[in-house]
N, C-alpha and C positions, 0 to 999 in steps of 0.2 A: 504493500500499499503506500503512496506517496504521501508526502509532506507539503500541504498547502501551504503557501508562504503569504499568499495575497487572494484574498476573496471579496468579491461586490456582488450585491443583488439589489437590482434596481436603482443604481446610482444616477444622479441627474443633477444637471448644474445649468444655471442661467444667469447671463450677464447683463445688464442695463448699459446700453451706448446710447446716450441722449434719450429720446423718446423711444428707440427700437429695443427690444428683447432679442439678445441671441441665445439660443439654444446650443450649448458647448457638448453637454451630454445628454443623453435622453434614456432612460431606463437600461442602461449599460450593466451586463452581469458577466463576470468572468472568475475563473478560478485558475491560479497558476502555483504548478507545483514546484519544489526546490528542484534545481537543475534544469529546469525551462528555459528556454531562450526565447523572449519575447522582445518585439520591436512593436513600437506604436508611431503611426506615420498620419500626416495631413497635408492638406494642400500648402503651397508655398505661402508663408507668411501666417500661418495657423497658430504658430507657438512660440 
């Protein structure tokens, strides 16, 4: 059995930019086990 080191369930994040609301994360669930290789990418300028 693998050891989970990161677990999220239903993670959401919104930012306010002036009068606009930007959804950065919408109901994200992930399980990352010890030893997993993980990469998070986005569009140019997103992070």
